[in-house]
C-alpha positions as CSV (number, residue, x, y, z in Angstrom):
1,M,-8.5,13.5,4.3
2,D,-7.4,10.0,3.4
3,F,-6.7,9.0,-0.2
4,R,-5.1,5.6,-0.9
5,G,-5.0,5.8,-4.7
6,T,-8.4,4.2,-5.0
7,M,-9.7,4.5,-8.5
8,D,-12.1,2.4,-10.6
9,A,-11.9,1.1,-14.1
10,D,-13.6,4.3,-15.4
11,G,-11.1,6.6,-13.7
12,N,-13.4,7.7,-10.9
13,T,-11.5,8.5,-7.7
14,Y,-12.6,7.9,-4.1
15,W,-11.5,9.2,-0.7
16,T,-12.8,10.1,2.8
17,E,-12.8,13.4,4.6
18,C,-13.3,13.8,8.4
19,E,-13.4,16.7,10.9
20,S,-10.2,17.3,12.8
21,S,-10.4,16.4,16.5
22,Y,-7.8,19.1,17.0
23,W,-10.3,21.8,15.9
24,V,-13.6,20.2,17.0
25,D,-14.5,19.4,20.6
26,K,-15.9,16.0,19.9
27,D,-15.1,12.4,20.8
28,P,-13.1,11.0,17.9
29,S,-15.8,8.4,17.3
30,Q,-18.3,11.2,16.7
31,L,-16.4,13.2,14.1
32,D,-18.4,14.0,11.0
33,C,-17.0,12.2,8.0
34,Q,-17.8,12.0,4.3
35,L,-17.2,9.7,1.4
36,V,-16.2,11.7,-1.7
37,S,-16.1,10.6,-5.4
38,V,-15.0,12.6,-8.4
39,T,-14.9,11.8,-12.1
40,R,-11.7,11.4,-14.1
41,D,-11.9,15.1,-14.9
42,G,-12.4,16.1,-11.2
43,A,-16.2,16.8,-11.4
44,M,-18.0,15.9,-8.2
45,R,-20.0,12.7,-8.4
46,Y,-21.3,12.7,-4.8
47,Q,-20.5,13.5,-1.2
48,R,-22.1,11.1,1.3
49,A,-22.1,11.5,5.1
50,L,-20.6,8.5,6.8
51,P,-22.2,7.3,10.0
52,P,-20.3,7.2,13.3
53,P,-17.9,5.9,14.5
54,G,-16.0,7.6,11.8
55,A,-14.6,6.2,8.5
56,W,-10.9,6.1,8.1
57,A,-10.3,5.0,4.5
58,V,-11.6,3.6,1.2
59,H,-9.4,0.6,0.7
60,T,-10.5,-0.8,-2.7
61,V,-13.3,-0.8,-5.3
62,D,-14.5,-4.1,-6.9
63,G,-17.7,-5.3,-8.5
64,G,-19.4,-2.0,-8.2
65,Q,-18.7,-1.8,-4.4
66,L,-16.4,0.3,-2.3
67,F,-14.9,-1.2,0.8
68,V,-14.4,1.2,3.6
69,T,-13.1,0.8,7.2
70,G,-13.9,2.9,10.2
71,R,-13.2,3.0,13.9
72,L,-14.1,0.1,16.2
73,A,-13.0,-2.2,13.3
74,L,-16.1,-1.4,11.3
75,L,-16.2,-2.7,7.7
76,T,-18.7,-1.2,5.3
77,A,-19.5,-1.9,1.6
78,M,-21.0,1.0,-0.4
79,D,-22.4,1.2,-3.9
80,S,-19.6,2.8,-6.0
81,A,-22.1,4.6,-8.3
82,T,-24.1,6.3,-5.5
83,G,-22.2,6.0,-2.2
84,Q,-25.1,4.3,-0.6
85,V,-24.4,1.6,2.1
86,R,-25.0,-2.0,1.0
87,W,-23.9,-3.7,4.2
88,S,-21.9,-3.1,7.3
89,V,-20.3,-5.5,9.8
90,S,-18.4,-5.0,13.1
91,L,-15.3,-7.0,12.8
92,G,-14.6,-5.8,16.4
93,A,-17.6,-7.8,17.6
94,V,-16.3,-10.8,15.7
95,K,-13.0,-10.6,17.6
96,D,-14.3,-9.7,21.0
97,T,-17.9,-9.8,22.3
98,N,-17.1,-7.1,24.9
99,P,-18.1,-3.7,23.4
100,E,-15.7,-1.9,25.7
101,A,-12.8,-3.6,24.0
102,H,-13.7,-2.4,20.5
103,H,-12.3,1.1,21.1
104,A,-8.8,-0.5,20.9
105,L,-9.5,-2.5,17.7
106,R,-8.8,-1.4,14.2
107,V,-8.6,-3.0,10.7
108,E,-4.9,-3.2,10.1
109,S,-5.1,-4.6,6.6
110,L,-7.9,-5.3,4.1
111,V,-7.4,-7.3,0.8
112,R,-9.6,-8.9,-1.8
113,S,-9.4,-12.7,-2.1
114,P,-12.5,-13.4,-4.3
115,P,-15.2,-14.1,-3.3
116,Y,-14.1,-12.8,0.1
117,L,-12.6,-9.7,1.7
118,V,-9.9,-10.7,4.2
119,A,-9.0,-8.4,7.1
120,V,-6.6,-8.3,10.0
121,V,-8.2,-7.0,13.2
122,H,-5.5,-5.7,15.5
123,D,-5.7,-4.7,19.2
124,T,-3.7,-1.4,19.3
125,F,-3.4,-1.7,23.1
126,G,-2.8,-5.4,23.2
127,D,-0.6,-6.9,26.0
128,V,2.1,-9.4,25.5
129,G,0.5,-12.5,24.1
130,A,-2.4,-10.7,22.5
131,E,-3.7,-12.2,19.3
132,D,-4.9,-10.7,16.0
133,L,-7.9,-11.9,14.1
134,L,-7.6,-12.9,10.5
135,V,-11.2,-12.9,9.2
136,A,-12.8,-13.4,5.8
137,V,-16.3,-12.1,4.9
138,H,-18.3,-12.6,1.8
139,A,-17.8,-9.5,-0.4
140,D,-21.5,-9.4,-1.4
141,T,-23.1,-9.8,2.0
142,G,-20.5,-9.1,4.8
143,A,-21.3,-12.5,6.3
144,V,-18.3,-14.1,8.1
145,A,-16.9,-17.0,6.1
146,W,-13.9,-18.1,8.3
147,Q,-11.6,-16.7,11.0
148,V,-8.2,-17.6,12.4
149,R,-6.5,-16.3,15.6
150,M,-2.9,-15.4,14.9
151,P,0.1,-13.6,16.6
152,P,0.1,-9.8,15.9
153,I,0.5,-9.0,12.2
154,Y,1.9,-5.5,11.7
155,A,2.5,-5.6,8.0
156,P,-0.3,-5.7,5.4
157,L,-1.6,-8.9,3.9
158,V,-0.5,-10.0,0.4
159,V,-2.7,-12.0,-1.9
160,D,-1.8,-13.7,-5.2
161,T,-3.9,-14.2,-8.3
162,D,-5.3,-17.5,-7.0
163,G,-6.6,-15.8,-3.8
164,N,-3.9,-17.3,-1.5
165,I,-3.1,-15.1,1.4
166,Y,0.4,-14.4,2.9
167,A,1.1,-12.8,6.3
168,G,4.0,-12.4,8.6
169,A,4.0,-12.0,12.4
170,S,7.3,-10.3,13.2
171,D,8.9,-9.7,16.5
172,V,11.3,-6.8,16.0
173,L,12.9,-7.2,19.4
174,E,13.7,-10.8,18.9
175,Q,14.3,-10.4,15.2
176,T,12.2,-13.3,14.2
177,T,9.1,-13.8,12.0
178,E,6.4,-16.4,11.8
179,L,5.3,-16.6,8.1
180,F,1.9,-18.0,7.1
181,S,0.0,-18.7,3.9
182,F,-3.7,-19.6,3.8
183,S,-5.9,-20.5,0.8
184,S,-8.8,-18.3,0.0
185,D,-11.1,-20.6,2.1
186,G,-9.0,-20.3,5.2
187,Q,-7.0,-23.5,5.0
188,L,-3.4,-23.3,6.2
189,R,-1.1,-23.9,3.3
190,W,2.2,-23.6,5.2
191,R,3.7,-22.0,8.2
192,T,7.4,-21.4,8.9
193,H,9.6,-19.8,11.5
194,R,12.4,-17.6,10.3
195,E,15.2,-15.4,11.7
196,G,14.9,-11.7,10.9
197,V,12.0,-9.4,10.1
198,L,10.7,-10.8,6.8
199,D,7.2,-9.6,6.3
200,P,5.6,-10.5,2.9
201,T,5.7,-7.5,0.5
202,A,4.6,-8.7,-2.9
203,V,3.9,-11.9,-4.9
204,D,3.8,-12.8,-8.5
205,D,3.7,-16.0,-10.5
206,G,4.7,-18.3,-7.6
207,T,7.4,-16.0,-6.1
208,L,6.9,-14.2,-2.8
209,L,9.0,-11.2,-1.8
210,L,9.9,-10.8,1.9
211,G,10.6,-7.2,2.8
212,R,13.8,-6.0,1.2
213,S,15.6,-9.2,1.9
214,E,14.5,-12.4,0.2
215,L,12.6,-14.3,-2.4
216,V,10.8,-17.5,-1.5
217,D,8.6,-20.2,-3.1
218,A,5.0,-19.0,-2.6
219,A,3.8,-22.6,-2.6
220,T,6.0,-23.7,0.2
221,G,7.7,-20.8,1.9
222,A,11.1,-22.3,1.0
223,P,13.9,-19.8,0.4
224,R,14.9,-19.1,-3.2
225,A,17.3,-16.2,-3.2
226,T,18.7,-13.5,-1.0
227,L,18.4,-9.9,-2.3
228,A,21.4,-7.7,-2.5
229,T,19.4,-5.1,-0.6
230,A,19.4,-7.4,2.4
231,S,22.9,-5.9,3.1
232,A,21.5,-2.4,3.5
233,E,21.6,-0.9,7.0
234,S,18.7,-2.1,9.1
235,F,17.8,1.0,11.2
236,D,14.3,2.5,10.7
237,Y,14.0,5.0,7.9
238,S,11.2,6.7,6.1
239,L,9.9,6.0,2.6
240,G,7.3,8.7,2.9
241,R,4.0,9.2,4.6
242,S,1.9,7.4,2.0
243,S,-1.5,6.3,3.4
244,S,-1.2,3.2,1.3
245,P,0.2,0.3,3.2
246,F,2.4,-0.6,0.2
247,G,5.2,1.6,-1.0
248,R,8.1,-0.7,-1.5
249,A,8.2,-2.8,-4.6
250,A,7.0,-3.5,-8.2
251,M,7.6,-7.1,-9.2
252,Q,7.0,-9.4,-12.2
253,A,8.3,-12.9,-11.6
254,G,10.7,-13.9,-14.3
255,R,11.3,-10.3,-15.5
256,M,12.1,-7.7,-12.9
257,L,11.9,-6.5,-9.3
258,V,12.2,-2.8,-8.4
259,L,12.2,-1.3,-5.0
260,P,13.6,1.8,-3.2
261,D,16.0,1.2,-0.3
262,L,19.1,2.4,1.5
263,Q,22.6,1.8,0.2
264,C,23.5,-1.8,0.0
265,T,27.0,-3.2,0.1
266,T,27.3,-6.4,-2.0
267,E,28.4,-6.8,-5.6
268,G,26.8,-4.3,-7.9
269,C,25.6,-2.0,-5.1
270,P,26.3,1.8,-5.2
271,T,29.8,2.8,-4.2
272,T,29.1,6.5,-3.4
273,T,26.5,8.1,-1.2
274,H,24.3,11.0,-2.0
275,P,22.2,13.4,0.2
276,G,19.0,11.4,0.0
277,D,20.8,8.2,1.0
278,T,18.2,6.2,-0.9
279,F,18.4,4.3,-4.2
280,L,16.0,2.8,-6.6
281,Y,17.2,-0.8,-7.4
282,G,16.4,-3.1,-10.3
283,L,17.0,-6.6,-9.0
284,D,17.2,-10.0,-10.7
285,V,14.1,-12.0,-9.7
286,E,16.0,-15.3,-9.8
287,S,19.3,-14.4,-8.0
288,G,18.4,-11.2,-6.2
289,A,21.5,-9.5,-7.6
290,V,21.6,-5.8,-8.5
291,K,21.0,-5.2,-12.2
292,W,20.9,-1.4,-12.0
293,H,20.5,1.4,-9.5
294,R,19.9,5.1,-9.5
295,A,19.8,7.7,-6.7
296,V,16.4,9.0,-5.6
297,G,15.1,11.2,-2.8
298,A,14.6,10.0,0.8
299,W,10.8,9.9,0.2
300,P,10.2,7.9,-3.0
301,M,6.7,6.6,-3.5
302,S,5.4,3.3,-4.9
303,P,6.9,2.5,-8.3
304,L,4.0,1.7,-10.6
305,L,4.3,-0.5,-13.7
306,T,2.6,0.6,-16.9
307,Q,1.5,-1.2,-20.0
308,R,4.2,0.4,-22.1
309,D,7.0,-1.2,-20.1
310,S,7.8,1.7,-17.9
311,L,7.8,2.7,-14.2
312,L,6.2,5.7,-12.7
313,L,7.9,7.0,-9.6
314,V,7.1,10.0,-7.4
315,D,10.5,11.3,-6.3
316,R,11.4,14.0,-3.9
317,P,15.1,14.6,-4.4
318,V,17.2,16.0,-1.5
319,E,19.5,18.9,-1.9
320,A,23.1,18.6,-0.6
321,Q,22.8,21.6,1.8
322,C,20.0,19.9,3.7
323,G,22.3,17.5,5.5
324,E,20.9,15.1,8.0
325,N,17.7,17.1,8.3
326,I,16.8,16.4,4.6
327,C,15.0,19.7,4.5
328,T,12.0,18.6,6.5
329,G,9.6,20.7,8.5
330,E,9.5,24.5,8.0
331,D,12.9,24.3,6.2
332,A,11.4,22.2,3.4
333,G,12.5,23.5,0.1
334,I,12.4,20.3,-1.9
335,G,10.3,20.0,-5.0
336,T,8.7,16.8,-6.2
337,F,9.1,15.1,-9.6
338,L,7.0,12.6,-11.4
339,R,9.5,10.4,-13.3
340,E,8.9,7.8,-15.9
341,L,11.7,5.2,-16.2
342,D,12.3,2.3,-18.5
343,L,12.8,-1.2,-17.0
344,D,16.6,-0.6,-17.0
345,G,16.2,2.5,-14.8
346,Q,16.8,5.0,-17.6
347,E,14.7,8.2,-17.3
348,L,12.2,8.6,-20.2
349,S,10.7,11.8,-18.8
350,A,10.4,13.9,-15.7
351,C,7.9,16.5,-14.6
352,A,8.3,18.9,-11.8
353,L,5.1,18.9,-9.8
354,P,3.8,22.4,-8.6
355,G,4.6,23.6,-5.1
356,K,6.8,22.4,-2.2
357,A,4.1,20.2,-0.6
358,P,5.1,16.5,-0.5
359,Y,3.1,14.3,-2.7
360,I,2.5,11.4,-0.3
361,T,0.2,9.0,-2.0
362,P,0.9,6.3,-4.5
363,P,0.1,7.2,-8.1
364,A,-3.3,6.1,-9.4
365,L,-3.3,5.9,-13.2
366,H,-6.1,5.8,-15.8
367,Q,-5.5,6.3,-19.6
368,G,-2.4,8.5,-19.0
369,R,-3.9,10.5,-16.2
370,V,-2.0,10.3,-12.9
371,V,-3.9,11.2,-9.6
372,L,-1.9,12.1,-6.5
373,G,-2.5,13.5,-3.0
374,A,-0.3,16.4,-1.7
375,W,0.0,17.2,2.0
376,T,-0.5,20.9,1.9
377,N,0.0,21.9,5.5
378,W,3.3,20.1,5.9
379,N,5.7,21.8,8.3
380,A,7.5,21.2,11.5
381,E,4.9,22.7,13.8
382,N,1.6,21.6,12.3
383,D,-1.2,20.0,14.3
384,W,-0.7,16.6,12.6
385,T,-4.0,17.0,10.9
386,Q,-3.3,16.0,7.4
387,R,-4.7,18.5,5.0
388,M,-4.5,17.3,1.4
389,S,-5.1,18.4,-2.1
390,I,-6.0,15.9,-4.8
391,R,-4.3,16.7,-8.1
392,A,-4.3,15.2,-11.5
393,F,-1.6,15.3,-14.2
394,D,-1.5,13.9,-17.8
395,L,1.4,11.9,-19.2
396,A,2.7,13.0,-22.6
397,T,2.0,9.4,-23.8
398,P,-1.2,7.9,-22.4
399,T,-0.9,4.5,-20.9
400,E,-2.7,2.2,-18.4
401,P,-1.3,0.3,-15.4
402,A,0.3,-3.1,-16.1
403,T,-1.9,-6.1,-15.9
404,G,0.6,-7.9,-13.7
405,G,3.2,-7.0,-11.1
406,W,0.7,-6.2,-8.3
407,V,-1.0,-3.2,-9.8
408,S,-4.6,-3.8,-9.1
409,A,-7.5,-3.6,-11.5
410,G,-8.8,-0.2,-12.4
411,G,-5.6,1.7,-12.0
412,G,-5.2,1.7,-8.2
413,N,-1.9,0.9,-6.6
414,T,-3.1,-0.5,-3.3
415,R,-2.0,-4.0,-4.4
416,S,-5.1,-5.7,-3.0
417,G,-5.0,-8.6,-5.3
418,Q,-6.6,-9.3,-8.7
419,A,-8.5,-12.4,-9.7
420,K,-7.5,-14.2,-12.9
421,P,-9.9,-13.4,-15.8
422,E,-12.4,-16.2,-16.4
423,A,-11.9,-16.3,-20.1
424,A,-8.1,-16.6,-20.2
425,P,-5.2,-16.7,-17.8
426,A,-3.5,-13.5,-16.7
427,Q,-1.1,-12.3,-19.3
428,A,2.4,-10.9,-18.5
429,L,3.6,-7.7,-20.1
430,R,5.4,-8.1,-23.4
C-alpha cells in the first residue's frame, strides 16, 4: 500500500495497493495493483484495477484528475470521481527510445505547474555522467510540452505559486550542488553552483529554502540568510519512512519557518540533548535565527499549517531506556502522538494514537478530520512489504489546512504547488 496524503477538496482520500512480490511468484512489473478511493467517512467509493507495469503511487489530485506513476516511468491521469483512465504516457520512452532501458527508469518527482505536470525521470542504474530528464506534459492530455536534460536530481522538485520550478543536482561525495530554476514553460531562469548539499525544500513569497541550511532569493538564487540548523551534525539520519517526498518544513515567508532537525550549536540552539536527539525549530525567515525549539521524537512527520494559526505534527517520542537503538524493530514500544502547536511552539493539545505501529505518512486534513497511514507490520524481521492501515481522527476544534506555506489545495500535504486564484491574489494567514 502506498498513501501519500492525497486528498481532494471534498475530503475523499486516494491510495494504491499492490500484490507483494515477496509472496507472489510474479515479475514485479506484472503484480496486480488497484487504485482505491474512500469518502471522508471511510466509505468505499471505488476500487479500480491498474494495468501493468504496476502503479506505485497517487501523487496529487487536481481539476478532477488523479495523477499516478507506475513502473517504467509511466504517468497516468485518471478521473477522480470514477477512477477511469483519461490518458497515459510513457516518460521512459521520452527519455530513452530503447525499451530495454525503461526497466531502470522511474519518476523520481512529480509536481503541478499549471497547465503542466513536471516530472523528473531518473535512471536508477545510471553510470557516472548519466543524466536525468526534466519533462513537462499537458495535464489535460499528457502531450509533452518541453524537456531538459540535467545532472541527476535526487531531491523532489519544488514549485512556487507562479509555477516556477526549482531543482538541485547534488553530489554528496564532492559536497557540491548545481541549483536550477525554470519557468513553467521550461525557460531557464537561473543556474548556480554552490558548495554543500543544498537541495530546494520549500518556497513561499519569493524565498526559497535550501535543505536545513539556507534561505535564498527565489528570483535569482542569491543567498539571503544561513539557518541556525546549518550547524547541526551532517551525518545521515532518519525523519521517518513517510512515502511523501517532503517531510521537512512548513514555511510562510515573512512570518515563520518550522522544521525538525538534529541539535544545532549556534546562538539560541538547544543546550541539552534528549533520547530522540531531534528538535522542532521555529526559525526567523529573515535572519535564520532560532526563535524557539522543543524536543520531539526521532521520527517526526511533516508539520502542517492550519487556518487557525497552528501546526499539526505527528510525533513519536523516544524513551530514555531505548538508547541508541531508539526502540526500533521488535523492541518497539513507542507510542505516537498527534500534537497541535501554536506558532510559538507551545502545545495546544496532544492525542495519543492507538497502537505501537508507526504512523509514517504526512497528515491529510479536511474540516478537522486528520487522515494518516500506520505501518502495521513494522518489526526488525519483516519482509519489507509495507502493510498499512489508513486511519482517521477528528480534531476537537475543526480547521482546514492553511492557504499558504506549501500546504496544497484540498488538504493534501504533498507540497506539489498551488496556482494563484484567478479572482484574487493568494492570501497569507492572519
